[in-house]
C-alpha positions as CSV (number, residue, x, y, z in Angstrom):
1,M,-20.7,-39.5,19.8
2,K,-22.8,-36.5,21.0
3,F,-19.6,-34.7,22.0
4,L,-18.1,-34.9,18.5
5,G,-18.6,-32.4,15.7
6,P,-20.6,-33.5,12.7
7,K,-17.5,-34.0,10.5
8,M,-15.8,-36.1,13.1
9,R,-18.9,-38.2,13.7
10,Y,-19.1,-38.8,10.0
11,G,-15.4,-39.6,9.8
12,L,-15.8,-42.4,12.5
13,V,-18.8,-43.9,10.8
14,W,-17.0,-43.8,7.5
15,L,-13.9,-45.5,9.1
16,M,-16.1,-48.3,10.5
17,L,-17.7,-49.0,7.2
18,V,-14.7,-48.7,4.9
19,G,-11.9,-49.7,7.2
20,R,-13.7,-52.6,8.9
21,L,-13.0,-51.1,12.3
22,A,-14.8,-53.6,14.6
23,I,-14.1,-55.8,17.7
24,G,-12.6,-59.1,16.7
25,Q,-11.7,-58.0,13.2
26,E,-8.3,-56.9,11.8
27,T,-7.7,-53.2,12.2
28,V,-7.0,-51.3,9.0
29,T,-4.9,-48.2,9.3
30,V,-6.6,-45.2,7.7
31,P,-4.7,-42.0,7.3
32,I,-5.9,-39.3,9.7
33,E,-6.0,-36.9,6.8
34,V,-9.0,-38.8,5.4
35,V,-10.9,-38.4,8.6
36,N,-10.2,-34.6,8.5
37,Y,-10.8,-34.3,4.8
38,P,-10.1,-31.0,3.0
39,D,-12.6,-28.3,2.4
40,L,-11.0,-27.5,-1.0
41,I,-8.6,-29.2,-3.4
42,V,-6.9,-27.6,-6.4
43,Y,-5.2,-30.3,-8.6
44,N,-3.7,-30.7,-12.0
45,A,-1.9,-27.5,-11.5
46,K,1.6,-26.0,-11.5
47,V,1.7,-24.9,-7.8
48,V,4.6,-22.5,-7.2
49,T,4.7,-22.6,-3.4
50,M,7.3,-19.8,-2.9
51,D,8.6,-21.8,0.1
52,D,12.2,-20.8,-0.4
53,H,12.8,-17.9,2.0
54,S,16.3,-16.8,1.0
55,V,17.0,-13.2,0.1
56,G,19.1,-12.4,-2.9
57,L,18.9,-12.1,-6.7
58,N,17.6,-15.0,-8.7
59,T,17.2,-17.3,-5.7
60,P,14.9,-20.3,-6.1
61,V,11.1,-19.9,-5.7
62,G,10.9,-23.2,-3.9
63,T,8.9,-26.3,-4.3
64,I,6.8,-26.8,-7.5
65,A,3.9,-29.1,-6.7
66,E,0.8,-30.3,-8.7
67,A,-1.9,-29.8,-6.1
68,L,-2.9,-28.3,-2.8
69,A,-5.5,-29.0,-0.1
70,V,-7.2,-26.5,2.2
71,R,-8.9,-27.1,5.5
72,D,-10.1,-24.5,8.0
73,K,-8.8,-21.6,6.0
74,R,-5.3,-22.9,5.9
75,I,-3.1,-24.9,3.6
76,M,-3.5,-28.5,4.7
77,A,-1.0,-30.2,2.2
78,V,0.8,-29.8,-1.1
79,G,1.9,-32.6,-3.3
80,T,1.1,-34.5,-6.4
81,S,-2.4,-34.6,-7.8
82,A,-2.7,-38.3,-6.8
83,Q,-1.5,-37.6,-3.2
84,I,-3.9,-34.7,-2.7
85,Q,-6.9,-36.2,-4.4
86,R,-6.5,-39.2,-2.1
87,L,-7.4,-36.9,0.8
88,A,-10.7,-35.8,-0.6
89,G,-13.9,-36.5,1.4
90,P,-17.5,-36.6,0.3
91,Q,-17.9,-32.8,0.7
92,T,-14.5,-31.6,-0.6
93,D,-14.8,-29.0,-3.3
94,K,-12.4,-30.0,-6.1
95,I,-11.0,-27.6,-8.7
96,D,-9.2,-28.9,-11.8
97,A,-6.7,-26.1,-12.7
98,K,-6.2,-27.7,-16.1
99,G,-2.4,-27.3,-15.9
100,R,-2.4,-23.7,-15.0
101,M,0.0,-22.0,-12.6
102,V,-1.1,-21.5,-9.0
103,M,0.8,-19.2,-6.7
104,P,0.3,-17.2,-3.4
105,S,-1.8,-14.1,-4.0
106,Q,0.0,-10.7,-4.0
107,I,0.8,-8.5,-1.0
108,N,0.9,-4.8,-1.8
109,T,3.1,-3.1,0.8
110,H,1.9,0.4,0.2
111,T,-1.5,1.5,-1.1
112,H,-4.1,3.8,0.3
113,T,-6.8,1.9,-1.5
114,H,-9.5,2.5,1.1
115,N,-9.0,6.2,0.8
116,G,-9.3,5.9,-3.0
117,I,-12.5,4.0,-2.7
118,I,-14.1,6.6,-0.5
119,D,-12.8,9.5,-2.5
120,G,-14.3,8.0,-5.6
121,W,-17.7,7.7,-4.0
122,L,-17.6,11.3,-2.7
123,N,-16.7,12.5,-6.2
124,Q,-19.7,10.8,-7.5
125,H,-21.9,12.1,-4.7
126,P,-21.0,15.7,-4.2
127,E,-24.4,16.3,-2.5
128,A,-23.2,14.3,0.5
129,V,-20.6,16.8,1.4
130,A,-22.2,19.9,-0.1
131,P,-23.2,21.3,3.3
132,Y,-19.5,21.3,4.4
133,V,-17.3,21.7,1.4
134,M,-17.2,22.9,-2.2
135,T,-14.5,21.5,-4.5
136,Y,-13.3,23.4,-7.6
137,H,-11.1,22.1,-10.4
138,V,-9.1,24.8,-12.2
139,A,-6.1,24.9,-14.6
140,G,-3.7,27.3,-16.3
141,N,-0.8,27.2,-18.7
142,T,1.1,30.1,-17.3
143,F,1.7,31.5,-13.8
144,Q,-0.4,34.6,-14.6
145,E,-3.3,32.4,-15.9
146,I,-3.1,30.4,-12.6
147,T,-3.1,33.6,-10.5
148,D,-6.1,34.9,-12.4
149,V,-8.2,31.7,-12.1
150,L,-7.4,31.2,-8.4
151,T,-8.4,34.8,-7.7
152,A,-11.7,34.4,-9.5
153,T,-12.4,31.0,-7.8
154,V,-11.7,32.2,-4.3
155,K,-13.9,35.3,-4.8
156,I,-16.7,33.1,-6.2
157,H,-16.5,30.8,-3.2
158,A,-16.5,33.7,-0.7
159,E,-19.5,35.4,-2.4
160,T,-21.7,32.4,-3.0
161,T,-21.3,30.2,0.1
162,P,-21.9,30.9,3.8
163,P,-19.0,31.8,6.1
164,G,-17.1,28.8,7.4
165,K,-17.7,26.6,4.4
166,L,-14.5,25.0,3.2
167,G,-13.4,25.6,-0.3
168,I,-10.9,23.1,-1.9
169,I,-9.3,24.2,-5.1
170,E,-7.6,21.5,-7.2
171,L,-5.0,23.1,-9.5
172,S,-3.9,21.1,-12.5
173,P,-1.9,22.0,-15.7
174,G,-3.9,23.4,-18.6
175,E,-4.6,21.6,-21.8
176,T,-1.9,20.8,-24.3
177,S,-1.8,22.6,-27.6
178,N,-0.5,21.8,-31.1
179,D,0.8,25.3,-31.4
180,P,4.5,25.2,-30.6
181,D,4.4,28.9,-29.5
182,V,1.9,28.1,-26.7
183,P,3.5,27.2,-23.4
184,Q,2.9,23.5,-22.7
185,P,1.7,22.3,-19.2
186,S,3.7,19.7,-17.4
187,Y,3.4,17.4,-14.4
188,R,5.4,19.9,-12.3
189,F,3.8,23.1,-13.3
190,G,1.2,23.7,-10.6
191,A,3.3,22.2,-7.9
192,V,6.1,24.6,-8.6
193,Y,3.7,27.5,-8.7
194,L,2.4,26.8,-5.2
195,S,5.8,25.7,-3.8
196,E,7.3,29.1,-4.8
197,G,4.5,30.8,-2.8
198,N,3.0,32.6,-5.8
199,F,-0.5,32.7,-4.2
200,P,0.2,33.3,-0.6
201,K,-2.0,33.0,2.5
202,Q,-2.2,36.8,2.7
203,T,-3.8,37.1,-0.7
204,V,-6.3,34.3,0.2
205,D,-7.1,36.0,3.5
206,Q,-8.0,39.3,1.7
207,L,-10.3,37.5,-0.7
208,A,-12.0,35.1,1.8
209,P,-11.3,36.1,5.4
210,K,-14.2,34.0,6.7
211,H,-13.9,31.0,4.5
212,P,-11.4,28.2,5.0
213,I,-9.5,27.7,1.7
214,F,-7.2,24.9,0.7
215,I,-5.5,25.1,-2.6
216,R,-3.5,22.1,-3.8
217,S,-1.5,20.8,-6.7
218,H,0.2,17.6,-5.5
219,P,2.4,17.7,-3.6
220,S,2.1,21.4,-2.9
221,S,-0.6,23.3,-1.1
222,I,-1.6,26.6,0.4
223,G,-4.0,27.3,3.3
224,N,-5.4,30.5,4.8
225,G,-5.9,31.5,8.4
226,A,-9.6,30.4,8.4
227,L,-8.4,26.9,7.3
228,L,-6.3,26.6,10.4
229,E,-9.2,27.6,12.6
230,A,-11.5,25.1,10.9
231,I,-9.1,22.2,11.4
232,R,-8.7,23.1,15.1
233,E,-12.5,23.2,15.5
234,F,-13.1,19.8,13.9
235,Y,-10.0,17.8,14.8
236,G,-8.9,19.4,18.1
237,P,-5.8,21.3,19.1
238,V,-3.2,21.5,16.3
239,S,-0.2,23.9,15.8
240,K,0.8,25.7,12.7
241,E,4.4,24.5,13.3
242,A,3.3,20.8,13.5
243,M,1.3,21.2,10.3
244,G,4.4,22.6,8.6
245,M,2.5,25.7,7.7
246,D,4.8,28.7,7.1
247,D,4.1,32.4,7.2
248,I,2.7,32.5,3.6
249,G,0.5,29.5,4.2
250,R,2.4,26.6,2.5
251,I,1.4,23.4,4.2
252,R,4.5,21.3,3.7
253,E,4.5,18.5,6.4
254,T,1.1,17.0,6.1
255,H,-0.2,17.8,2.7
256,A,-1.6,14.3,1.8
257,Q,-3.8,13.9,4.8
258,Y,-5.7,17.2,4.2
259,G,-6.4,16.1,0.7
260,R,-7.6,12.7,1.8
261,M,-9.5,13.6,4.9
262,L,-10.9,17.1,4.7
263,P,-13.4,16.6,1.9
264,G,-15.3,13.8,3.6
265,D,-14.5,13.5,7.3
266,K,-17.3,15.7,8.5
267,F,-20.0,13.8,6.6
268,L,-18.5,10.4,7.3
269,Q,-18.3,10.9,11.0
270,T,-21.7,9.3,11.4
271,Q,-21.5,7.0,8.4
272,V,-19.6,4.0,9.6
273,P,-21.9,1.4,8.0
274,L,-21.7,3.2,4.6
275,I,-17.8,3.3,4.8
276,A,-17.8,-0.4,5.6
277,D,-20.1,-1.2,2.7
278,L,-18.1,0.9,0.2
279,V,-14.7,-0.5,1.4
280,E,-15.9,-4.1,1.2
281,E,-17.1,-3.7,-2.3
282,G,-14.1,-1.6,-3.4
283,L,-11.5,-3.9,-1.9
284,L,-13.0,-6.9,-3.7
285,E,-13.1,-5.2,-7.1
286,R,-9.9,-3.1,-6.9
287,N,-7.7,-5.6,-5.2
288,V,-8.9,-9.2,-4.8
289,A,-10.1,-9.5,-8.4
290,R,-6.6,-8.4,-9.4
291,G,-4.9,-11.0,-7.2
292,V,-4.0,-8.7,-4.3
293,T,-5.4,-10.2,-1.0
294,T,-3.2,-8.4,1.6
295,Y,-2.1,-4.7,1.8
296,V,-0.2,-2.4,4.1
297,S,-1.1,1.2,4.8
298,H,-1.5,3.8,7.5
299,I,-5.1,4.8,8.1
300,M,-6.2,8.4,7.2
301,G,-9.7,9.3,8.1
302,E,-11.6,9.6,11.3
303,R,-13.9,6.6,11.1
304,F,-11.9,4.0,9.0
305,V,-10.9,2.0,12.1
306,D,-14.5,1.7,13.1
307,A,-15.5,0.7,9.6
308,F,-12.9,-2.1,9.4
309,N,-13.8,-3.3,12.9
310,L,-17.4,-3.6,11.7
311,L,-16.4,-5.6,8.7
312,V,-14.3,-7.9,11.0
313,K,-17.2,-8.3,13.4
314,E,-19.6,-9.3,10.6
315,D,-17.0,-11.5,8.9
316,R,-17.1,-9.4,5.8
317,M,-13.4,-8.5,5.2
318,P,-12.6,-9.5,1.7
319,M,-8.9,-9.2,2.1
320,R,-6.2,-8.7,4.8
321,F,-5.1,-5.3,6.0
322,A,-1.8,-4.8,7.9
323,Y,-2.3,-1.2,9.1
324,T,0.1,1.2,10.8
325,H,-1.0,3.4,13.7
326,W,-0.7,7.1,12.7
327,A,-2.9,9.0,15.1
328,G,-0.1,10.7,16.8
329,F,1.1,12.4,13.6
330,A,-2.3,13.2,12.1
331,M,-3.5,16.7,11.4
332,G,-0.7,18.7,13.0
333,Y,-0.9,17.1,16.5
334,A,2.0,18.9,18.2
335,D,3.0,16.4,20.9
336,S,3.3,13.2,19.0
337,A,6.5,12.2,20.8
338,N,4.7,12.2,24.1
339,F,1.8,10.2,22.5
340,Y,4.1,7.4,21.4
341,R,6.1,7.4,24.6
342,R,3.0,6.0,26.3
343,M,1.6,3.8,23.6
344,G,3.9,0.8,23.7
345,D,4.4,-1.8,21.0
346,L,1.3,-3.1,19.3
347,S,2.8,-4.9,16.3
348,E,5.0,-7.7,17.6
349,H,2.1,-10.0,18.1
350,G,-0.1,-8.5,15.4
351,I,-2.8,-7.0,17.6
352,G,-6.0,-7.6,15.8
353,D,-7.3,-10.7,14.0
354,D,-6.4,-12.6,10.8
355,Y,-7.9,-9.9,8.5
356,F,-7.2,-6.6,10.3
357,F,-4.0,-6.3,12.3
358,Q,-1.5,-3.7,13.4
359,A,2.0,-3.7,11.7
360,G,3.6,-0.8,13.6
361,V,3.6,2.9,14.0
362,G,3.0,4.7,10.7
363,L,5.3,7.7,10.6
364,G,3.5,9.0,7.5
365,A,5.5,11.1,5.0
366,I,9.1,12.2,5.8
367,D,9.0,14.3,2.7
368,S,6.5,14.5,-0.2
369,G,6.4,14.2,-3.9
370,N,8.6,16.2,-6.2
371,P,9.6,19.0,-6.0
372,R,9.1,18.9,-2.2
373,I,11.5,16.0,-1.5
374,C,14.4,15.8,1.0
375,S,17.6,14.9,-0.9
376,T,21.3,15.3,-1.0
377,M,21.2,15.7,-4.8
378,E,22.8,18.8,-6.3
379,A,20.6,21.0,-8.4
380,P,20.2,24.7,-9.4
381,L,19.3,26.9,-6.4
382,Q,15.7,27.4,-7.6
383,Q,15.1,23.7,-7.6
384,K,16.8,23.1,-4.3
385,N,14.7,25.9,-2.7
386,L,11.6,23.8,-3.5
387,E,12.9,20.9,-1.4
388,F,11.7,20.5,2.2
389,C,13.1,18.1,4.9
390,Q,10.4,17.6,7.5
391,N,12.2,15.0,9.7
392,G,15.6,16.6,10.3
393,P,17.1,16.7,13.8
394,G,15.0,18.7,16.3
395,T,11.8,18.3,14.2
396,R,8.6,16.8,15.5
397,Q,9.0,13.8,13.3
398,Y,12.7,13.2,14.3
399,E,11.9,13.4,18.0
400,S,8.8,11.2,17.7
401,T,10.6,8.6,15.6
402,K,13.4,8.4,18.3
403,T,10.8,8.2,21.1
404,A,8.8,5.5,19.4
405,I,12.0,3.4,18.8
406,E,13.1,4.0,22.4
407,N,9.8,2.6,23.6
408,Y,10.0,-0.6,21.6
409,Q,7.7,0.3,18.7
410,R,8.2,-0.7,15.1
411,V,8.2,2.3,12.8
412,N,7.2,2.3,9.2
413,V,8.1,5.3,7.0
414,G,5.0,5.6,4.9
415,H,6.4,7.9,2.3
416,A,10.0,8.7,1.3
417,Q,11.1,10.1,-2.1
418,G,14.5,11.5,-1.3
419,D,17.6,10.0,0.2
420,K,18.3,12.6,2.8
421,G,15.0,12.0,4.7
422,V,15.9,8.3,5.0
423,D,19.4,9.3,6.4
424,Y,17.6,11.4,9.0
425,F,15.3,8.5,9.9
426,M,18.3,6.2,10.4
427,D,20.0,9.0,12.5
428,A,16.9,9.0,14.8
429,V,17.0,5.2,15.1
430,E,20.7,5.1,16.0
431,E,20.2,7.9,18.5
432,A,17.4,6.0,20.2
433,M,19.8,3.0,20.4
434,R,22.4,5.2,22.2
435,D,19.8,6.6,24.6
436,N,18.3,3.3,25.5
437,P,20.9,0.5,25.6
438,A,18.2,-2.1,25.8
439,I,17.4,-1.3,22.1
440,T,20.1,-3.4,20.6
441,L,21.0,-3.8,17.0
442,D,19.6,-7.4,17.0
443,Y,16.3,-6.0,18.3
444,I,16.2,-3.3,15.7
445,R,16.9,-5.8,12.9
446,S,14.1,-8.0,14.2
447,R,11.6,-5.0,13.9
448,R,12.3,-4.7,10.1
449,L,12.0,-0.9,9.9
450,T,10.7,0.1,6.5
451,S,10.5,3.0,4.1
452,D,8.4,3.3,0.9
453,H,8.4,4.5,-2.7
454,C,12.1,4.7,-3.6
455,D,11.8,7.6,-6.1
456,F,15.3,9.1,-5.6
457,Y,16.7,6.6,-3.1
458,P,18.3,4.5,-1.8
459,R,21.6,6.2,-2.4
460,L,24.1,3.5,-3.1
461,D,26.6,4.5,-0.3
462,A,23.7,4.4,2.2
463,L,22.8,0.8,1.5
464,P,25.4,-0.8,3.9
465,R,23.8,1.2,6.8
466,M,20.3,0.2,5.8
467,A,21.3,-3.4,5.6
468,K,23.0,-3.2,9.0
469,L,19.8,-1.9,10.6
470,G,17.8,-4.7,8.9
471,M,15.6,-2.3,6.9
472,M,13.3,-3.2,4.1
473,I,11.9,-0.9,1.4
474,S,8.7,-0.9,-0.6
475,C,8.9,0.2,-4.2
476,S,6.6,1.2,-7.0
477,A,7.5,1.2,-10.7
478,N,6.0,4.7,-11.0
479,P,9.3,6.5,-10.2
480,L,10.7,5.2,-13.5
481,T,8.3,7.6,-15.1
482,E,7.5,10.3,-12.6
483,S,11.0,10.9,-11.2
484,M,12.4,11.1,-14.7
485,E,10.1,14.2,-15.1
486,W,12.5,16.0,-12.7
487,I,15.7,15.2,-14.6
488,G,16.9,17.8,-17.0
489,P,17.9,21.5,-17.4
490,G,17.1,23.6,-14.3
491,M,16.3,20.4,-12.3
492,Y,18.4,17.4,-11.3
493,P,21.3,16.5,-13.5
494,P,21.2,13.2,-15.4
495,I,23.8,11.6,-13.1
496,Y,20.9,11.1,-10.6
497,I,19.0,8.8,-12.9
498,K,21.0,6.0,-11.3
499,Q,19.4,6.9,-8.0
500,I,15.9,6.3,-9.3
501,A,14.7,3.0,-7.7
502,P,18.0,1.1,-7.8
503,I,16.3,-2.2,-7.0
504,R,19.0,-4.6,-8.1
505,S,21.7,-2.8,-6.1
506,T,19.5,-2.6,-3.1
507,I,18.8,-6.4,-3.0
508,E,22.5,-7.1,-3.7
509,A,23.4,-5.1,-0.6
510,G,21.1,-7.3,1.5
511,V,18.1,-5.0,1.8
512,P,14.9,-6.8,0.7
513,V,12.6,-4.9,-1.7
514,T,8.8,-5.4,-2.0
515,T,6.2,-4.1,-4.5
516,E,3.6,-1.5,-4.1
517,S,2.4,-1.8,-7.7
518,S,-0.7,-4.1,-7.8
519,G,-1.0,-6.8,-10.4
520,F,1.4,-8.2,-13.0
521,A,1.2,-5.5,-15.7
522,A,2.2,-2.7,-13.2
523,N,5.3,-4.7,-12.1
524,V,6.8,-5.5,-15.5
525,P,9.0,-2.4,-15.4
526,F,11.0,-4.0,-12.6
527,L,12.1,-6.6,-15.2
528,T,12.5,-4.3,-18.2
529,R,13.3,-0.9,-16.6
530,I,11.2,0.6,-19.4
531,N,9.0,3.4,-18.2
532,R,5.5,4.4,-19.4
533,N,7.0,6.7,-22.0
534,G,9.1,3.9,-23.4
535,V,12.3,5.3,-22.0
536,P,14.9,2.9,-20.4
537,V,15.9,3.9,-16.9
538,S,19.1,2.4,-15.5
539,P,18.7,-1.0,-17.2
540,E,21.4,-2.4,-15.0
541,E,19.0,-2.2,-12.1
542,A,16.5,-4.8,-13.7
543,V,15.8,-7.9,-11.6
544,D,14.9,-11.4,-12.7
545,R,11.5,-13.2,-12.5
546,N,12.2,-15.2,-9.4
547,T,13.2,-12.0,-7.6
548,L,10.1,-10.1,-8.7
549,L,7.9,-13.0,-7.6
550,K,9.5,-12.9,-4.1
551,M,9.0,-9.1,-4.0
552,M,5.3,-9.6,-4.6
553,T,4.8,-12.5,-2.1
554,N,7.5,-14.0,0.1
555,W,9.4,-10.9,1.1
556,A,6.2,-8.8,1.3
557,A,5.0,-11.1,4.0
558,R,8.1,-10.2,6.0
559,F,7.3,-6.6,5.5
560,A,3.8,-7.1,7.0
561,L,5.4,-9.2,9.9
562,K,3.3,-12.2,8.8
563,E,5.8,-14.5,7.1
564,D,4.7,-17.3,9.5
565,V,1.2,-17.3,7.8
566,L,1.5,-15.4,4.5
567,G,3.6,-15.2,1.4
568,S,4.0,-18.9,0.5
569,L,1.8,-22.0,0.1
570,E,3.0,-24.2,3.0
571,P,1.0,-26.4,5.3
572,G,-0.4,-24.3,8.2
573,K,-0.3,-21.0,6.4
574,W,-3.3,-19.0,5.3
575,A,-4.8,-20.3,2.1
576,D,-4.5,-17.1,0.0
577,F,-3.7,-18.0,-3.6
578,M,-4.7,-17.5,-7.2
579,V,-5.0,-19.5,-10.4
580,L,-3.3,-17.6,-13.3
581,S,-4.5,-17.1,-16.9
582,K,-0.9,-17.8,-18.1
583,D,2.3,-19.2,-16.7
584,Y,4.4,-16.4,-15.2
585,F,7.6,-18.1,-16.3
586,E,6.8,-18.5,-20.0
587,G,7.4,-16.0,-22.8
588,P,9.3,-12.7,-22.8
589,P,9.1,-10.3,-19.8
590,E,6.6,-8.1,-21.6
591,A,4.1,-11.0,-21.8
592,I,3.8,-11.0,-18.0
593,A,1.6,-7.8,-18.5
594,E,-1.1,-10.1,-20.0
595,I,-1.4,-12.3,-16.9
596,Y,-4.4,-12.0,-14.6
597,P,-6.1,-14.2,-12.0
598,L,-8.8,-16.6,-13.2
599,M,-9.6,-17.5,-9.6
600,V,-8.7,-16.0,-6.2
601,A,-9.1,-17.6,-2.8
602,V,-8.7,-15.9,0.5
603,G,-8.6,-18.2,3.5
604,G,-9.5,-21.0,1.1
605,K,-12.8,-19.3,0.2
606,I,-13.2,-18.6,-3.5
607,L,-14.0,-14.9,-3.8
608,V,-13.4,-14.5,-7.5
609,L,-14.0,-17.0,-10.3
610,R,-13.9,-15.5,-13.7
611,E,-16.5,-16.4,-16.2
612,E,-14.1,-18.0,-18.7
613,F,-12.7,-20.4,-16.1
614,A,-16.1,-21.0,-14.5
615,T,-17.4,-22.1,-17.9
616,E,-14.6,-24.6,-18.2
617,L,-15.4,-26.0,-14.8
618,G,-19.2,-26.0,-15.4
619,R,-19.8,-23.5,-12.6
620,S,-21.2,-20.1,-12.1
621,P,-18.9,-17.0,-12.0
622,I,-18.1,-15.6,-8.6
623,G,-17.2,-12.0,-7.7
624,P,-16.4,-9.0,-9.9
625,Q,-15.4,-9.6,-13.5
626,V,-12.7,-7.0,-14.0
627,D,-11.8,-6.1,-17.6
628,F,-8.1,-6.9,-18.2
629,S,-8.1,-6.2,-21.9
630,G,-6.1,-3.0,-21.3
631,N,-3.2,-5.1,-20.1
632,Q,-2.7,-6.8,-23.4
């Protein structure tokens, strides 16, 4: 028996003793499952397997079982409690769910959670980046107030820091007032100020000719000449055109990456172990403890790939990351089309491992947040002048999208808030099909091209085209609140409310939708269509519970190109699941907001066991104990 593993040797001995397996005696047939007994069993549960893979409204969720067994990180079997408990061996860990619902853990198909983790740490440790950057937070209630405070801040930075030190100025609305005669700030105020070019590059250059300055109020930003030179010095050759920087310094194509990368990249360049430690802890607390064990995102930041590879190497990844390759578009790289012409497809076979794998080419943003979206919507001229389409025909993004498709790459649109940008994306795909006849419609459909956010799209008459191309979209519930901020006098007419995240119509048209709102509370608006301000937004676009559950799990696995191993609890798939505090199918839709995971397992390993459930089981708690009281 020296060639057998310890569990197999034990299994043979156990068979000989219990099954009377000996020469001259009657052979007793013992199920092979008993020899290879489970590592973990969860029984006395309502196991919602999500093994129905149909796409449509109110389709079944699949088999409802009582128990599941895990072996070697995968689901070994599902069935009745009696059937599964029969498989237990002497070292099987057994969890009595006490009648609670068990389901696959959630897959968030758009979150930059790793950036948020690092940004949070940098905000708490300004001394780490103090040698490279100084960040200022300013506000104003009127355009004149903003101009005055920006002027003073840029002067202070130029006078008190050495030449070459980056100054980042975060512009936010001023404080609200109870005085009705005092102008009230709004979500759009600072963004409109910068989008209209009210503090141009020329003004900044006069105040700080030797200091790189970056002024932002999401999604708008202004940079000066010294900023362009600083970016070139640190990141390599970039062009003003590829950055989307116009003559007055508005950076329109690549705003988000500068906000996420510039503050910390220089310090983090030599801090890979620190990034890995922070990301490991943050992913566990911000995601796994909330029932999210897989996410999709493009990677911003110079050393994130190295940090994730370190976590993989040391077997420390707390969740799965389907990342999209974005280097060709990063930081104003002018020749991204040529870059992707030579890269080839890295997503079809999921290059990477079970925890860190590539899911395509990350196009990044094809527009930005309001007011800098790319739409066909009619609006007053002042509002339309704030829009910006960065992926129209002839642009770097259009040509790079076409080139990537022509060269067999799967392309993920990482950010789209207006319908016209998605039209341009589909134009580029169809042009690539014409230029390379080997790129057939069937092939395109198999690649599941995606776009994210759905603030003012899909436009209903564009849905047949999206369905024909086999596209999927990832949606957050946030547009029900944030896009509504842009409906009204001087902005978009109320008729376009129907274009805010039309989820039901999209699914009816054959375009699967997934969720990028983590947890149960954040996803309730898909069922109610009530936004954070208590306002109903196109109630006819509400979906049912079965559909929402598929958006969070089953369909999201297709989005990540991992439906063969993720999204449902079927034998052979990865054992990523959670035990819920309440049954998802009971009570009114609003009650779903109170649900949270009592236990979360990734690859069959229990990473979170909440104290209240641990006490019931007579065990010690495991992992972060997140406060969910705000959900109730």
